Backbone bond lengths (Angstrom), bond angles and torsions (degrees), N, CA, C in turn:
res aa  C-N    CA-C-N  psi(-1)  N-CA   C-N-CA  omega(-1)  CA-C   N-CA-C  phi
1 M - - - 1.469 - - 1.533 109.31 -
2 S 1.332 116.86 130.74 1.459 120.81 -177.89 1.520 110.89 -74.71
3 L 1.343 114.82 164.39 1.465 120.13 177.66 1.524 110.67 -60.29
4 Q 1.320 116.81 -42.02 1.458 120.14 -179.59 1.524 111.44 -63.40
5 T 1.336 116.53 -35.95 1.462 120.01 178.06 1.526 110.30 -65.58
6 Y 1.333 116.67 -40.43 1.467 120.40 176.67 1.526 110.54 -62.14
7 F 1.337 115.85 -44.18 1.462 119.55 177.85 1.524 110.48 -57.23
8 S 1.310 115.91 -51.16 1.474 120.63 -176.65 1.523 111.59 -60.94
9 H 1.329 115.84 -37.32 1.472 119.46 -177.93 1.529 111.65 -73.78
10 W 1.336 117.52 -45.16 1.456 120.38 -168.40 1.521 114.76 -90.53
11 L 1.332 119.11 -25.05 1.468 119.25 -176.88 1.529 113.18 -56.95
12 P 1.346 120.36 -43.76 1.469 118.73 177.12 1.526 112.84 -61.99
13 H 1.336 117.13 -35.14 1.468 120.51 179.09 1.530 110.83 -69.53
14 I 1.333 116.48 -39.37 1.463 120.35 177.64 1.523 110.14 -63.41
15 D 1.321 115.70 -45.33 1.468 120.56 179.94 1.531 110.94 -61.67
16 A 1.330 116.46 -43.22 1.466 119.97 -179.77 1.521 111.02 -63.31
17 E 1.333 116.87 -40.23 1.472 120.70 179.33 1.528 110.69 -67.19
18 M 1.318 116.75 -38.30 1.467 119.91 176.85 1.530 111.31 -64.31
19 R 1.322 116.23 -42.62 1.470 119.70 178.38 1.525 110.96 -63.22
20 R 1.321 115.59 -38.37 1.466 119.50 178.05 1.530 110.07 -63.65
21 S 1.329 116.51 -41.84 1.464 120.62 -177.89 1.524 111.93 -68.30
22 V 1.331 116.66 -42.68 1.465 120.17 -177.18 1.523 110.96 -73.23
23 G 1.327 117.14 -44.05 1.452 121.12 177.10 1.522 113.34 75.68
24 R 1.316 115.02 -169.12 1.465 122.59 179.82 1.525 109.79 -134.48
25 A 1.319 115.13 165.31 1.465 120.18 -178.20 1.525 110.54 -71.76
26 E 1.322 116.88 127.65 1.467 121.39 172.35 1.524 110.97 -88.80
27 N 1.326 114.79 -20.92 1.460 122.23 177.50 1.527 107.81 -112.36
28 A 1.333 117.48 127.92 1.462 121.57 -176.28 1.527 112.45 -56.35
29 A 1.338 116.78 -26.92 1.460 120.00 -178.72 1.523 111.94 -63.62
30 Y 1.347 115.47 -25.81 1.462 119.68 -177.10 1.527 113.36 -99.01
31 A 1.323 116.86 4.90 1.465 120.03 -179.24 1.534 112.20 -57.99
32 P 1.352 119.28 -43.92 1.464 118.76 178.04 1.535 112.70 -65.05
33 F 1.331 115.82 -32.34 1.467 120.08 178.06 1.526 110.27 -61.51
34 F 1.334 116.78 -51.38 1.454 119.66 178.51 1.528 110.79 -68.44
35 G 1.336 116.33 -30.18 1.456 120.05 176.95 1.514 111.83 -59.94
36 M 1.324 117.36 -39.79 1.464 121.13 178.04 1.530 110.75 -63.32
37 L 1.322 116.14 -43.01 1.468 119.81 178.99 1.520 110.28 -62.71
38 H 1.315 116.20 -46.07 1.461 120.99 -179.03 1.536 110.76 -65.04
39 Y 1.341 116.02 -35.76 1.470 119.86 178.30 1.528 110.14 -62.12
40 H 1.316 116.55 -50.50 1.465 119.68 -178.47 1.524 111.44 -60.87
41 L 1.311 116.84 -35.79 1.459 121.07 -178.33 1.529 112.64 -79.94
42 G 1.327 116.81 -2.00 1.458 120.59 174.16 1.508 115.11 86.29
43 W 1.333 117.00 17.86 1.469 120.01 -175.63 1.516 112.58 -96.27
44 V 1.337 118.01 -20.56 1.469 121.33 -179.01 1.524 109.06 -140.51
45 D 1.339 115.23 167.49 1.464 120.41 175.25 1.522 109.78 -95.08
46 T 1.329 117.43 -170.54 1.470 120.40 -176.55 1.527 113.42 -67.11
47 D 1.330 116.34 -18.93 1.468 120.44 175.45 1.530 111.82 -92.03
48 F 1.338 115.71 4.81 1.467 123.91 -179.37 1.519 112.83 67.58
49 A 1.329 115.68 23.79 1.469 120.59 172.99 1.520 108.58 -88.66
50 S 1.328 116.94 144.53 1.463 121.42 -178.30 1.520 110.65 -53.23
51 A 1.325 115.05 138.04 1.459 120.42 -179.01 1.524 109.09 -149.23
52 A 1.303 115.94 153.22 1.469 121.73 176.81 1.520 107.48 -107.72
53 I 1.320 116.27 96.31 1.457 123.12 -175.53 1.528 108.67 -110.41
54 P 1.337 118.86 139.51 1.476 120.17 174.55 1.524 110.41 -54.54
55 V 1.322 116.54 133.24 1.470 120.47 -172.83 1.517 113.76 -115.58
56 G 1.315 117.71 11.75 1.457 118.99 179.51 1.515 111.62 94.08
57 K 1.326 115.02 -176.40 1.468 120.98 -170.44 1.527 113.60 -81.90
58 R 1.328 118.18 -21.49 1.473 122.40 -178.30 1.539 111.25 56.38
59 I 1.328 117.07 33.74 1.457 120.90 -178.64 1.526 111.33 -65.70
60 R 1.320 117.41 -39.39 1.468 120.50 -174.81 1.532 112.64 -64.96
61 P 1.339 119.65 -50.22 1.469 117.61 178.27 1.528 112.62 -66.43
62 L 1.333 116.40 -34.10 1.461 118.05 178.32 1.523 110.77 -64.75
63 L 1.323 117.13 -38.33 1.465 120.33 176.83 1.525 110.96 -60.47
64 C 1.324 116.61 -40.02 1.461 120.61 179.21 1.528 110.78 -59.32
65 L 1.330 116.31 -43.63 1.466 120.77 -179.88 1.523 111.59 -71.24
66 L 1.330 116.60 -42.03 1.465 120.08 -178.12 1.524 111.72 -66.20
67 T 1.335 117.54 -42.01 1.458 118.91 179.92 1.524 110.89 -67.79
68 C 1.332 116.86 -33.99 1.462 119.57 176.52 1.528 110.11 -60.79
69 E 1.330 115.75 -46.84 1.463 119.48 -179.33 1.523 111.62 -70.52
70 A 1.336 116.82 -40.48 1.467 120.19 -179.71 1.516 111.72 -64.82
71 A 1.341 117.03 -26.08 1.460 122.08 179.30 1.527 112.32 -88.47
72 G 1.331 116.52 6.15 1.461 119.97 176.22 1.501 115.39 98.10
73 G 1.350 117.40 7.18 1.462 120.59 -179.72 1.520 112.38 -97.96
74 D 1.324 115.07 -177.73 1.456 122.61 177.10 1.530 107.15 -100.32
75 A 1.338 116.74 114.33 1.461 120.63 -176.26 1.526 112.23 -56.86
76 Q 1.310 117.29 -31.13 1.459 121.34 -178.97 1.529 111.24 -58.06
77 T 1.328 116.55 -35.27 1.462 120.17 -177.96 1.525 112.18 -68.68
78 A 1.331 117.19 -21.39 1.468 121.21 -176.61 1.520 112.77 -92.74
79 L 1.333 118.15 2.04 1.465 119.96 -176.35 1.530 114.09 -56.39
80 P 1.350 120.17 -43.23 1.472 118.00 178.49 1.528 112.61 -60.64
81 A 1.326 116.63 -38.00 1.465 120.06 178.58 1.524 110.49 -68.50
82 A 1.334 117.42 -39.08 1.464 121.02 177.69 1.523 110.24 -61.58
83 A 1.344 116.53 -42.87 1.466 120.55 177.04 1.519 110.48 -62.57
84 A 1.325 117.00 -41.02 1.461 121.25 -179.86 1.529 110.81 -61.37
85 V 1.318 116.32 -42.40 1.458 121.13 179.78 1.528 110.83 -61.01
86 E 1.326 117.38 -45.09 1.464 120.44 -178.79 1.531 111.10 -70.30
87 L 1.321 117.74 -35.39 1.464 120.15 177.18 1.524 110.75 -66.79
88 L 1.328 116.97 -38.98 1.463 120.14 176.42 1.532 110.12 -63.30
89 H 1.316 115.99 -42.99 1.466 120.11 177.44 1.529 110.19 -57.10
90 N 1.317 117.33 -42.74 1.457 120.58 -178.51 1.520 112.50 -71.98
91 F 1.320 117.54 -32.64 1.465 119.77 170.98 1.531 109.55 -55.99
92 S 1.332 115.97 -46.62 1.466 119.98 -177.17 1.524 111.25 -65.42
93 L 1.336 117.30 -34.16 1.461 120.19 179.67 1.520 111.29 -67.08
94 I 1.343 117.02 -41.04 1.468 120.39 178.83 1.526 110.14 -60.32
95 H 1.330 116.15 -47.63 1.456 119.85 -178.99 1.528 111.66 -69.35
96 D 1.341 116.95 -38.03 1.468 119.73 177.02 1.525 110.92 -59.36
97 D 1.330 116.50 -42.18 1.460 120.22 -179.00 1.526 111.10 -62.26
98 V 1.329 116.58 -38.39 1.462 120.33 176.77 1.525 110.02 -65.93
99 E 1.322 116.18 -48.04 1.466 121.11 -175.26 1.526 112.11 -67.82
100 D 1.327 116.43 -33.07 1.468 120.79 -179.79 1.516 112.87 -93.02
101 R 1.341 117.32 -3.84 1.474 123.02 -176.49 1.524 111.08 57.71
102 S 1.324 116.38 36.00 1.466 121.55 179.61 1.520 109.50 -77.38
103 E 1.319 117.00 129.61 1.458 121.17 -176.35 1.523 112.97 -94.46
104 L 1.322 117.11 -17.12 1.462 120.63 -179.07 1.518 111.28 -126.83
105 R 1.316 115.88 143.65 1.470 123.44 174.76 1.530 106.02 -141.51
106 R 1.326 116.18 117.01 1.469 122.32 -178.09 1.527 111.66 54.59
107 G 1.336 115.15 39.02 1.450 120.21 175.42 1.513 115.22 80.91
108 R 1.338 118.34 3.98 1.469 121.63 179.49 1.522 110.03 -122.34
109 S 1.318 115.05 160.05 1.465 119.68 175.61 1.526 110.33 -58.93
110 T 1.309 116.21 137.04 1.457 120.08 177.67 1.526 110.29 -72.23
111 L 1.311 114.68 163.75 1.463 120.27 -174.23 1.525 111.70 -58.27
112 W 1.337 116.80 -44.30 1.470 119.13 -175.57 1.519 112.34 -67.60
113 T 1.344 117.59 -29.53 1.463 118.77 178.91 1.528 111.03 -72.93
114 Q 1.330 117.31 -24.71 1.461 121.54 -179.79 1.527 112.33 -86.55
115 W 1.343 116.55 -42.17 1.466 119.23 -171.68 1.530 113.89 -125.31
116 G 1.304 116.80 6.64 1.457 120.02 176.41 1.521 113.27 94.67
117 V 1.328 114.34 158.11 1.465 120.35 -176.59 1.526 111.56 -63.16
118 A 1.320 117.71 -45.57 1.471 120.84 -175.76 1.524 111.66 -60.08
119 Q 1.339 116.59 -46.08 1.463 119.09 -179.73 1.531 111.49 -69.59
120 A 1.334 117.43 -32.63 1.459 119.69 177.36 1.523 110.46 -65.04
121 I 1.322 117.27 -43.00 1.466 120.53 177.22 1.521 109.97 -60.89
122 N 1.323 116.19 -42.88 1.463 120.54 179.54 1.532 110.73 -62.79
123 A 1.333 117.00 -42.05 1.464 120.75 178.98 1.527 110.86 -64.77
124 G 1.330 116.17 -39.74 1.458 119.24 176.74 1.518 111.62 -62.66
125 D 1.325 115.88 -42.77 1.471 120.20 177.32 1.530 110.78 -59.83
126 A 1.336 115.93 -37.68 1.461 119.89 -179.99 1.517 110.76 -64.20
127 L 1.337 117.28 -45.14 1.463 119.84 179.61 1.528 110.91 -64.62
128 F 1.319 117.23 -35.60 1.468 120.85 176.54 1.533 109.99 -60.23
129 T 1.327 116.18 -45.46 1.461 121.32 -179.79 1.528 111.29 -66.55
130 I 1.330 116.17 -44.58 1.464 120.40 -179.73 1.521 110.75 -63.27
131 A 1.330 116.48 -36.50 1.465 120.14 178.76 1.524 110.67 -58.99
132 H 1.328 116.79 -43.73 1.466 120.08 177.84 1.529 111.11 -66.66
133 S 1.327 116.31 -40.32 1.468 120.09 -179.66 1.525 111.62 -62.98
134 A 1.326 116.50 -32.54 1.471 120.18 -178.33 1.517 111.91 -58.32
135 F 1.321 117.49 -29.21 1.464 120.39 -179.48 1.522 112.63 -63.00
136 H 1.332 116.09 -26.87 1.464 119.07 -179.66 1.527 111.90 -63.81
137 Q 1.333 116.81 -21.18 1.467 120.13 -179.63 1.522 112.63 -74.22
138 L 1.331 117.26 -9.73 1.462 119.12 178.78 1.528 111.45 -60.90
139 R 1.333 116.23 -29.99 1.470 118.48 -179.07 1.525 111.24 -65.87
140 E 1.337 116.64 -26.91 1.465 119.41 178.05 1.522 111.96 -73.43
141 H 1.321 115.88 -12.97 1.468 120.84 179.68 1.530 111.40 -104.67
142 D 1.326 115.33 15.82 1.470 121.89 176.24 1.527 113.23 59.88
143 V 1.335 116.98 33.48 1.455 120.66 173.52 1.530 107.70 -78.57
144 P 1.329 118.86 126.33 1.469 120.39 -179.70 1.528 112.01 -52.43
145 F 1.333 115.45 142.67 1.456 120.60 -172.65 1.521 112.28 -56.97
146 E 1.342 117.19 -41.60 1.465 118.80 -177.72 1.533 111.67 -64.41
147 R 1.325 116.92 -30.99 1.467 119.89 176.75 1.528 110.28 -73.21
148 Q 1.335 117.15 -36.60 1.462 120.26 176.01 1.531 110.48 -58.59
149 V 1.336 115.66 -46.16 1.458 120.71 -178.08 1.523 110.83 -64.53
150 K 1.327 115.86 -45.11 1.462 120.17 -179.15 1.525 111.20 -64.78
151 A 1.330 117.24 -41.09 1.460 121.01 179.94 1.526 110.91 -65.44
152 H 1.336 116.31 -41.05 1.461 118.87 -179.45 1.519 111.15 -70.03
153 A 1.321 117.83 -34.27 1.470 120.57 175.92 1.529 110.45 -63.28
154 C 1.318 116.54 -40.23 1.465 120.95 176.22 1.527 110.49 -62.92
155 F 1.317 115.75 -41.21 1.462 121.55 179.80 1.529 110.34 -63.24
156 T 1.320 117.24 -43.78 1.462 121.79 -179.66 1.520 111.19 -62.65
157 Q 1.334 116.63 -43.31 1.462 120.26 177.89 1.529 110.90 -63.83
158 T 1.313 115.61 -36.86 1.465 120.43 177.53 1.524 111.11 -62.37
159 C 1.333 117.06 -40.17 1.469 121.38 177.49 1.525 110.70 -57.04
160 L 1.329 115.90 -45.10 1.462 119.86 -178.95 1.524 110.83 -65.42
161 Q 1.328 116.85 -43.83 1.466 120.20 179.77 1.532 110.98 -61.91
162 L 1.320 116.15 -37.53 1.460 121.60 -180.00 1.528 110.70 -61.75
163 T 1.318 116.99 -46.61 1.462 120.31 -178.19 1.532 111.15 -73.03
164 Q 1.329 117.30 -30.82 1.458 119.83 174.81 1.527 110.45 -64.05
165 G 1.328 116.25 -41.56 1.455 120.17 177.53 1.513 111.85 -62.52
166 Q 1.332 116.63 -40.02 1.461 120.72 177.70 1.521 110.89 -65.62
167 F 1.325 116.74 -36.55 1.468 120.47 175.75 1.526 110.69 -58.15
168 L 1.328 115.86 -47.59 1.464 119.14 -179.81 1.526 111.09 -63.58
169 D 1.336 116.48 -42.25 1.455 120.54 -179.18 1.527 110.65 -59.01
170 L 1.327 116.60 -45.76 1.464 120.27 179.64 1.529 111.35 -66.44
171 S 1.326 116.73 -37.84 1.467 119.72 -179.05 1.524 111.98 -67.56
172 F 1.344 116.52 -27.59 1.465 120.15 -179.13 1.530 111.73 -66.54
173 E 1.327 117.55 -23.72 1.464 120.70 -176.91 1.525 111.68 -61.83
174 A 1.323 116.49 -29.04 1.461 120.57 -177.73 1.526 112.24 -100.83
175 R 1.340 116.48 7.35 1.467 119.92 -177.92 1.526 111.23 -113.07
176 S 1.324 115.61 144.61 1.466 120.98 175.48 1.523 111.47 -109.46
177 D 1.339 115.93 2.41 1.466 120.18 -174.29 1.520 112.58 -114.99
178 V 1.332 117.94 29.24 1.462 121.27 -178.50 1.529 109.09 -71.52
179 A 1.335 116.28 123.01 1.461 121.98 -179.91 1.528 109.78 -97.85
180 I 1.325 115.80 167.11 1.463 120.51 -179.17 1.521 110.93 -59.44
181 D 1.334 117.52 -42.75 1.474 120.18 179.34 1.524 110.94 -62.79
182 D 1.333 117.21 -37.44 1.469 120.62 176.36 1.521 110.15 -60.99
183 Y 1.318 114.89 -44.66 1.465 119.95 -178.04 1.519 111.39 -64.24
184 L 1.324 116.96 -44.51 1.465 120.25 -179.48 1.526 110.97 -63.73
185 E 1.327 116.94 -35.82 1.472 119.90 176.12 1.525 110.31 -65.17
186 M 1.326 116.52 -38.70 1.461 120.48 179.91 1.529 111.43 -64.29
187 I 1.340 117.74 -50.20 1.463 119.06 -177.95 1.528 111.63 -72.35
188 D 1.332 116.54 -20.55 1.464 119.74 173.58 1.520 109.86 -61.14
189 G 1.341 116.20 -35.60 1.456 120.07 178.21 1.516 112.39 -87.32
190 K 1.322 116.73 -50.88 1.462 120.23 -171.69 1.524 112.94 -68.64
191 T 1.328 117.58 -37.04 1.467 120.76 -175.55 1.520 112.64 -112.50
192 A 1.337 116.86 -52.35 1.461 120.14 -170.54 1.524 113.39 -72.96
193 A 1.334 118.08 -28.79 1.468 120.38 -175.69 1.521 111.90 -59.61
194 L 1.326 117.11 -42.90 1.464 119.61 -177.37 1.532 111.33 -73.26
195 V 1.327 117.12 -34.82 1.463 120.00 176.25 1.522 109.85 -67.05
196 S 1.329 116.34 -41.81 1.460 121.13 176.81 1.522 111.06 -64.72
197 G 1.335 116.28 -44.77 1.461 120.02 179.83 1.516 112.15 -62.22
198 A 1.336 117.28 -41.82 1.462 120.78 178.60 1.519 111.20 -60.52
199 S 1.327 116.21 -42.64 1.462 120.86 -179.73 1.521 111.07 -66.53
200 A 1.330 116.37 -43.27 1.460 120.22 -179.42 1.522 111.47 -66.75
201 I 1.321 117.57 -40.62 1.473 121.36 -177.78 1.515 110.74 -62.65
202 G 1.322 117.78 -41.94 1.460 120.04 176.75 1.513 111.98 -59.27
203 A 1.339 115.81 -43.05 1.468 120.23 179.65 1.523 111.11 -67.71
204 I 1.329 117.48 -36.79 1.472 121.30 178.11 1.522 110.16 -62.31
205 I 1.325 116.80 -45.82 1.464 120.85 -178.93 1.527 110.57 -62.93
206 A 1.326 116.62 -31.59 1.468 120.79 177.91 1.525 112.53 -75.92
207 G 1.346 117.11 -13.46 1.461 120.61 -177.86 1.509 113.18 80.58
208 S 1.337 116.81 28.50 1.460 121.61 -176.34 1.525 112.05 -70.32
209 D 1.331 115.30 148.80 1.463 121.70 173.00 1.527 111.49 -92.83
210 T 1.320 116.74 0.10 1.465 120.49 -176.23 1.534 110.67 -121.68
211 V 1.322 116.55 39.17 1.466 121.45 -177.72 1.525 111.05 -58.13
212 D 1.340 117.07 -39.59 1.465 120.26 -177.48 1.522 111.82 -60.34
213 H 1.322 116.77 -35.05 1.471 119.61 179.11 1.525 110.66 -68.85
214 Y 1.334 116.32 -39.60 1.460 118.96 177.03 1.529 110.90 -66.23
215 A 1.337 116.85 -38.13 1.464 120.56 177.75 1.524 110.57 -63.23
216 E 1.330 116.48 -42.22 1.463 120.21 179.66 1.526 110.71 -67.32
217 F 1.334 116.19 -37.92 1.461 119.76 174.72 1.520 110.26 -56.60
218 G 1.341 116.62 -50.07 1.458 120.65 -178.81 1.511 112.23 -62.74
219 R 1.320 116.51 -40.20 1.471 119.93 178.97 1.523 110.78 -61.18
220 A 1.331 116.86 -46.79 1.460 120.48 -178.95 1.524 111.06 -66.14
221 V 1.327 116.88 -39.55 1.467 120.80 176.52 1.530 110.18 -61.73
222 G 1.334 116.69 -43.80 1.459 120.66 -179.67 1.517 112.66 -62.50
223 L 1.320 116.50 -41.05 1.461 120.46 178.80 1.529 110.90 -66.89
224 A 1.337 116.39 -43.90 1.466 120.13 178.03 1.523 110.41 -62.27
225 F 1.326 116.31 -41.42 1.465 121.88 -179.45 1.524 110.39 -60.35
226 Q 1.337 117.45 -45.43 1.461 120.70 -178.45 1.528 111.47 -67.17
227 I 1.317 116.80 -40.20 1.466 119.36 -179.76 1.524 110.50 -66.71
228 E 1.330 116.79 -37.30 1.467 119.22 174.10 1.530 110.36 -63.25
229 D 1.334 117.18 -36.91 1.462 120.93 175.21 1.530 110.49 -61.44
230 D 1.332 116.19 -40.74 1.460 120.66 177.69 1.523 110.99 -59.38
231 L 1.318 116.27 -42.55 1.460 121.09 179.53 1.533 110.77 -65.48
232 L 1.345 116.18 -42.02 1.456 120.30 179.59 1.528 111.76 -66.03
233 G 1.325 116.50 -32.61 1.462 120.47 -179.73 1.518 113.18 -67.30
234 I 1.322 116.41 -15.46 1.465 120.78 179.01 1.528 111.40 -112.58
235 W 1.339 115.80 -44.02 1.460 119.87 -172.99 1.530 113.67 -114.01
236 G 1.329 118.15 6.85 1.456 120.82 -178.41 1.523 112.52 -70.85
237 D 1.318 115.18 155.15 1.466 122.21 177.09 1.526 108.41 -80.20
238 P 1.338 118.94 118.20 1.470 120.97 -178.49 1.523 113.33 -55.96
239 K 1.337 117.47 -30.65 1.457 120.66 -179.51 1.531 111.60 -68.37
240 V 1.329 115.23 -23.36 1.462 120.64 -178.74 1.524 111.46 -99.86
241 T 1.335 116.77 -43.57 1.469 120.49 -176.27 1.518 112.79 -79.24
242 G 1.351 116.99 -23.99 1.463 120.21 -176.97 1.512 113.43 81.03
243 K 1.357 117.00 4.55 1.455 121.69 178.48 1.523 108.83 -117.78
244 S 1.336 116.56 154.85 1.453 119.86 177.91 1.525 110.08 -65.80
245 A 1.326 116.44 155.70 1.461 120.82 -179.13 1.525 110.19 -60.11
246 A 1.331 115.29 138.71 1.466 122.09 178.78 1.527 112.26 55.05
247 S 1.335 116.34 37.66 1.463 120.61 -177.83 1.526 111.71 -60.68
248 D 1.329 117.16 -35.57 1.467 119.95 179.83 1.524 111.65 -68.62
249 I 1.344 116.64 -30.57 1.461 119.77 176.64 1.527 109.75 -69.11
250 A 1.318 116.33 -45.91 1.463 120.90 -178.44 1.527 111.91 -57.99
251 S 1.342 116.08 -33.91 1.468 120.15 179.45 1.532 112.33 -92.42
252 R 1.344 116.17 6.05 1.471 122.81 178.72 1.534 112.54 58.38
253 K 1.305 115.72 33.99 1.456 119.93 -179.83 1.527 110.38 -68.62
254 K 1.335 115.91 136.58 1.461 120.85 179.54 1.539 109.25 -90.68
255 S 1.326 114.95 76.44 1.461 121.16 177.81 1.535 109.12 -87.89
256 L 1.326 117.23 174.97 1.462 119.95 -174.67 1.527 112.86 -59.17
257 P 1.347 120.13 -48.64 1.467 118.03 179.30 1.526 112.89 -59.74
258 V 1.328 116.77 -37.70 1.455 120.80 -179.16 1.522 110.97 -67.47
259 I 1.330 117.37 -45.46 1.465 120.06 179.78 1.523 110.05 -61.99
260 Y 1.322 116.77 -42.18 1.472 121.17 175.99 1.528 109.64 -56.53
261 G 1.318 116.23 -45.74 1.458 120.05 -178.82 1.513 113.19 -68.40
262 L 1.330 117.63 -42.22 1.456 121.05 -179.36 1.529 111.75 -63.15
263 E 1.333 116.56 -31.11 1.461 120.06 178.22 1.529 112.08 -71.01
264 R 1.334 117.55 -19.14 1.462 120.74 -169.40 1.524 114.93 -120.19
265 S 1.311 118.14 -10.02 1.461 119.39 -172.46 1.528 112.05 -133.63
266 E 1.327 115.18 115.81 1.458 119.30 175.82 1.522 110.43 -66.43
267 A 1.333 116.27 -35.18 1.464 120.72 178.67 1.525 110.86 -61.42
268 L 1.334 115.80 -42.17 1.460 119.15 179.83 1.522 110.94 -67.15
269 R 1.320 117.25 -39.14 1.462 119.76 178.00 1.531 110.52 -60.37
270 A 1.324 116.71 -39.29 1.465 120.49 178.30 1.525 110.79 -67.79
271 Q 1.329 116.97 -40.58 1.457 121.13 178.93 1.522 111.31 -63.34
272 Y 1.342 116.48 -41.47 1.465 120.59 -178.68 1.524 111.43 -71.57
273 A 1.320 117.65 -23.61 1.466 121.33 -178.56 1.516 112.32 -90.65
274 A 1.331 117.81 -8.02 1.469 121.30 -177.81 1.522 110.83 -65.54
275 P 1.348 117.54 148.25 1.475 120.46 179.40 1.521 112.92 -56.09
276 E 1.335 116.59 -39.45 1.458 121.66 175.87 1.524 108.20 -121.51
277 I 1.304 115.55 123.15 1.461 119.59 -174.92 1.524 110.44 -86.96
278 D 1.329 115.77 135.12 1.461 123.09 178.03 1.522 107.25 -96.00
279 A 1.350 116.62 91.81 1.464 120.93 -172.66 1.524 113.37 -57.71
280 P 1.338 120.50 -48.25 1.472 119.74 179.73 1.525 112.65 -58.13
281 R 1.336 116.58 -38.23 1.464 119.93 -179.89 1.526 110.54 -68.30
282 V 1.329 116.70 -40.37 1.471 120.30 177.96 1.525 110.34 -62.56
283 V 1.327 116.56 -44.39 1.465 120.73 179.07 1.527 110.11 -59.75
284 E 1.320 116.88 -42.97 1.465 120.80 178.87 1.528 111.05 -61.26
285 T 1.330 116.45 -42.14 1.468 120.59 178.71 1.520 110.89 -64.03
286 L 1.326 116.81 -43.24 1.465 120.65 178.95 1.521 111.30 -58.90
287 E 1.321 115.93 -42.07 1.465 119.49 -179.72 1.525 111.08 -67.61
288 Q 1.311 116.41 -38.30 1.460 120.35 -178.32 1.527 112.53 -64.97
289 I 1.322 116.64 -35.03 1.470 119.15 -178.08 1.530 112.49 -93.67
290 G 1.336 117.39 6.21 1.459 121.10 173.35 1.510 115.65 83.16
291 A 1.338 118.41 19.73 1.466 120.95 -177.78 1.523 112.00 -67.01
292 K 1.316 116.58 -38.96 1.461 119.26 179.56 1.519 110.67 -66.03
293 A 1.328 116.55 -46.17 1.465 120.63 179.95 1.523 111.02 -62.34
294 Y 1.334 116.54 -37.65 1.467 120.19 178.68 1.525 110.92 -62.96
295 A 1.339 116.92 -48.91 1.465 120.06 -178.82 1.523 111.03 -63.17
296 E 1.311 117.30 -39.39 1.466 120.79 177.82 1.526 110.84 -61.71
297 Q 1.322 116.96 -39.49 1.455 120.83 179.02 1.529 111.57 -66.70
298 I 1.322 117.32 -42.11 1.467 120.71 178.72 1.529 110.41 -63.97
299 A 1.336 117.45 -39.53 1.467 120.81 177.12 1.526 110.19 -62.30
300 R 1.327 117.18 -41.61 1.474 120.43 177.53 1.523 111.11 -62.52
301 E 1.322 116.72 -40.51 1.472 120.24 -179.12 1.523 111.08 -63.83
302 Y 1.324 116.78 -42.37 1.467 118.83 179.51 1.530 111.38 -69.36
303 T 1.310 116.88 -33.36 1.464 119.45 175.92 1.521 110.38 -64.01
304 Q 1.318 116.99 -41.68 1.466 120.59 177.86 1.533 110.96 -64.75
305 R 1.327 117.12 -36.94 1.470 120.06 175.54 1.524 110.90 -62.66
306 A 1.321 115.57 -40.08 1.462 119.69 178.92 1.521 110.64 -62.42
307 L 1.319 117.02 -44.72 1.466 120.86 -179.44 1.524 111.47 -66.63
308 A 1.334 116.41 -36.02 1.466 119.73 177.78 1.528 110.85 -66.23
309 A 1.320 116.69 -38.78 1.463 120.47 178.16 1.523 110.79 -64.69
310 L 1.327 117.20 -38.44 1.465 120.56 176.93 1.518 110.79 -63.05
311 D 1.320 117.34 -42.36 1.475 120.56 178.27 1.523 110.84 -58.76
312 A 1.339 115.79 -39.22 1.469 120.25 -178.64 1.521 112.45 -74.17
313 A 1.327 117.75 -18.69 1.465 121.64 -175.53 1.520 113.62 -80.35
314 E 1.323 117.60 -6.84 1.467 121.98 178.83 1.527 110.73 56.86
315 L 1.317 115.18 63.68 1.458 122.30 -176.43 1.521 111.97 -65.61
316 C 1.321 114.14 154.78 1.459 119.27 172.54 1.526 108.64 -131.74
317 C 1.304 117.03 155.92 1.463 126.02 173.83 1.529 113.34 63.83
318 E 1.327 115.14 -179.09 1.456 121.92 -174.86 1.524 113.07 -69.21
319 A 1.310 117.58 -20.74 1.468 119.57 179.28 1.518 110.77 -61.21
320 G 1.318 117.06 -33.45 1.457 120.69 177.01 1.516 111.56 -63.13
321 E 1.318 116.34 -40.19 1.457 120.30 177.29 1.527 110.60 -64.71
322 A 1.321 116.72 -37.61 1.468 120.58 178.88 1.528 110.92 -66.31
323 L 1.332 117.18 -36.67 1.462 120.22 177.22 1.528 110.37 -64.30
324 T 1.318 116.05 -42.25 1.463 120.22 177.14 1.517 110.77 -61.38
325 E 1.317 116.13 -43.52 1.464 120.93 179.22 1.527 110.81 -62.63
326 L 1.331 116.58 -39.54 1.456 120.40 -179.91 1.526 110.37 -62.94
327 A 1.326 117.11 -46.76 1.469 120.63 -179.27 1.525 110.31 -60.80
328 Q 1.310 116.91 -43.64 1.459 120.04 -178.17 1.521 111.96 -70.05
329 S 1.337 117.49 -28.36 1.461 120.77 -177.34 1.520 112.69 -71.21
330 L 1.340 117.26 -17.65 1.455 120.03 -177.80 1.525 112.04 -73.49
331 L 1.333 117.25 -27.93 1.456 120.06 -178.52 1.521 110.41 -70.41
332 G 1.328 115.37 127.94 1.461 119.98 175.56 1.511 114.71 68.58
333 R 1.373 116.87 19.31 1.470 118.10 -179.82 1.525 109.54 -66.43
334 R 1.315 115.62 158.94 1.472 120.96 -174.84 1.517 113.00 -104.99
335 A 1.360 117.09 -9.10 1.470 119.49 -179.43 1.511 109.34 -154.01
């Protein structure tokens, strides 16, 4: 079964499980509260009327299901955990948008721009709580109790790593001395931790003896995914990415290619410190000093680490092939 076939099959099930976990208001007073949650998740518009909004790639919950099946388990049993992973991801997006003052998310107004910062924080807290509650549904899928406990412990640790990564990301905004190792540690928490946790949780629910290999696979995939995002933020096609060309340069984001360049080019440091940044000139400088080629090479290395971890995990069935396809699809992606 191809990766696309897995996506097509499981996405409706993931969405249904998420809707079950989030629920609806039983008291009319709380209808706007649930409306905000449903809005962020792409299920309704600003008037809380049903809508079909693009909801992102859903890579994290799909990884949870695929690793469960690849490790010899029944992916259906991991659905509550997959929903929990995606709900946690969305909690982080709500809070990230507040912290970054981002006005758009997937082409729509962010929660805080519609209902204010305080209510957005509250909605994010709600999704965080619901994500943890979703794990309780594992018992309805006959997952052995010890696996439920182990999976939830992994999930809790992932939550902490996620917020630690966000701490580093925010702290970098006021620093001019961010090194490549600092950056990799940051994205290890902010991006890779949840991908790694999703992969490990699926394997735990399956009762795998090679959970560490699945966790390492997810970590390497997460790092490669973020570095590819860094490349797209500078060299991506606006018609495909939905963002203006060199958007990360315009916002002075310290992505991997930029940090590589700042460490090596006095000219680039001067350009980045200028009152008004000349994005095309910065991009040209980055290319001249090999920043793009460097980031592409690091992404390839992490992809190879991911594939090596899969080989060590002793995969079974077609889900293993889909995991391999997913890792390889991240290299050179356009969006």
